[in-house]
C-alpha positions in Angstrom: 10.3 32.4 207.8 7.1 33.0 205.9 5.0 35.9 207.3 8.1 37.8 208.5 7.6 41.5 208.0 3.9 41.3 207.3 2.0 44.5 208.2 -0.5 44.8 211.0 -3.7 45.4 209.1 -6.9 46.7 210.7 -9.9 48.2 209.0 -13.5 49.2 209.8 -15.4 47.3 207.2 -18.8 48.1 208.5 -21.3 48.2 205.7 -19.2 46.1 203.3 -20.8 43.1 201.7 -18.4 40.1 201.5 -18.3 36.7 199.8 -15.9 34.0 200.8 -15.2 31.6 197.9 -13.6 28.4 199.3 -12.4 25.2 197.7 -13.3 21.8 199.1 -10.0 20.0 198.6 -8.1 19.4 201.8 -11.1 19.8 204.1 -9.2 20.1 207.4 -7.0 22.9 206.0 -9.9 24.6 204.3 -11.9 24.6 207.6 -9.0 26.5 209.2 -8.8 29.0 206.3 -12.5 29.7 206.4 -12.6 30.1 210.2 -9.7 32.5 210.0 -11.4 34.6 207.3 -14.7 34.6 209.2 -12.8 35.8 212.4 -11.1 38.6 210.5 -14.4 39.7 208.9 -16.1 39.7 212.3 -13.3 41.8 213.8 -13.6 44.2 210.9 -17.3 44.6 211.4 -18.4 43.6 207.9 -21.9 42.3 207.1 -22.3 38.5 207.6 -20.3 37.0 204.7 -21.8 34.7 202.2 -19.9 31.4 201.9 -19.7 29.7 198.5 -17.9 26.3 198.2 -16.4 25.1 194.9 -14.7 21.8 194.1 -11.1 23.0 193.9 -8.8 26.0 193.7 -9.0 26.0 189.9 -12.7 27.0 190.2 -12.1 30.0 192.4 -11.7 32.6 189.6 -15.0 31.8 187.9 -16.8 31.9 191.2 -15.1 35.2 192.1 -16.0 36.7 188.7 -19.6 35.6 189.1 -19.9 37.3 192.5 -17.7 40.4 191.9 -20.6 42.6 190.8 -22.7 41.7 193.8 -20.1 42.1 196.7 -17.7 44.8 197.8 -15.1 42.2 198.9 -14.3 38.7 197.9 -12.0 36.4 199.9 -10.7 33.5 197.8 -9.5 30.4 199.8 -7.8 27.3 198.5 -5.0 24.8 198.9 -2.7 23.5 196.2 0.1 21.1 197.4 2.9 20.2 195.1 2.9 16.7 193.7 5.1 14.8 191.3 3.7 16.3 188.1 3.6 19.8 186.6 -0.1 20.0 187.6 0.9 22.2 190.6 2.4 24.9 188.4 -0.6 24.9 186.0 -3.2 25.2 188.8 -1.2 27.8 190.8 -0.6 30.0 187.7 -4.3 29.7 186.6 -5.7 30.5 190.0 -3.3 33.5 190.6 -3.8 34.9 187.1 -7.5 34.4 187.2 -8.1 36.0 190.5 -5.9 38.9 189.6 -7.8 39.4 186.4 -11.1 39.3 188.1 -10.0 41.8 190.8 -8.6 44.3 188.3 -11.3 43.9 185.7 -14.2 44.1 188.2 -12.4 46.6 190.5 -13.3 44.3 193.4 -10.7 43.7 196.1 -10.0 39.9 196.4 -8.2 38.5 199.4 -5.7 35.9 198.1 -5.9 33.1 200.6 -4.7 30.3 198.4 -2.0 28.2 200.0 0.6 27.0 197.4 2.8 24.8 199.4 5.4 22.1 198.8 3.8 19.7 201.3 1.0 19.2 203.8 3.1 20.3 206.8 3.7 23.7 205.2 0.1 24.1 204.4 -1.1 23.1 207.9 1.3 25.6 209.4 -0.4 28.4 207.4 -4.0 27.3 207.6 -4.8 28.8 211.0 -5.1 25.5 212.8 -4.0 24.8 216.3 -0.2 24.6 216.5 0.3 26.5 213.3 2.2 29.8 212.9 0.0 31.7 210.5 -3.6 32.2 209.5 -3.6 33.0 205.8 -7.4 33.0 205.7 -7.4 35.7 208.4 -4.7 37.7 206.6 -6.4 37.5 203.2 -9.8 38.7 204.5 -8.2 41.6 206.5 -6.2 42.6 203.4 -9.2 42.6 201.1 -11.3 44.6 203.6 -8.5 47.1 204.2 -8.2 47.6 200.5 -11.9 48.1 200.0 -11.9 50.7 202.9 -8.9 52.5 201.4 -10.6 52.7 198.0 -13.9 53.7 199.5 -12.1 56.5 201.4 -10.4 57.8 198.3 -13.7 57.9 196.5 -15.0 60.3 199.2 -12.3 62.9 198.5 
């Protein structure tokens, strides 16, 4: 089962500036991911997040790179569902590699809330919608805030 063994993550993100970068493909699923991220950020006490919408998941890395110097935390949200061509692998690899590169190069925690699923049912189950089992938007936001807080705390030592 996906999500099994995941840690309970909580953080006081007060004072952190946050941008949510979200794709538009699969609107219903994206609405659930964005709502989950916003809920987590509210619980963590961060400043009101800025929401930036881009066409698809492929565009997430360039948006994150553009925002990384202006925000303490970025939450990247998208959905890629496997089809009958290699497109799925190319997009998933590009998004994952791109967001990783931005996070490391810019030293900005990026919550990875990009669903990479075999079918719509799997994605719906993870999008934080009613009847689903997980909220990857929530998890991604909380992980990014927790990382930013841990790094901020180390910087104080």
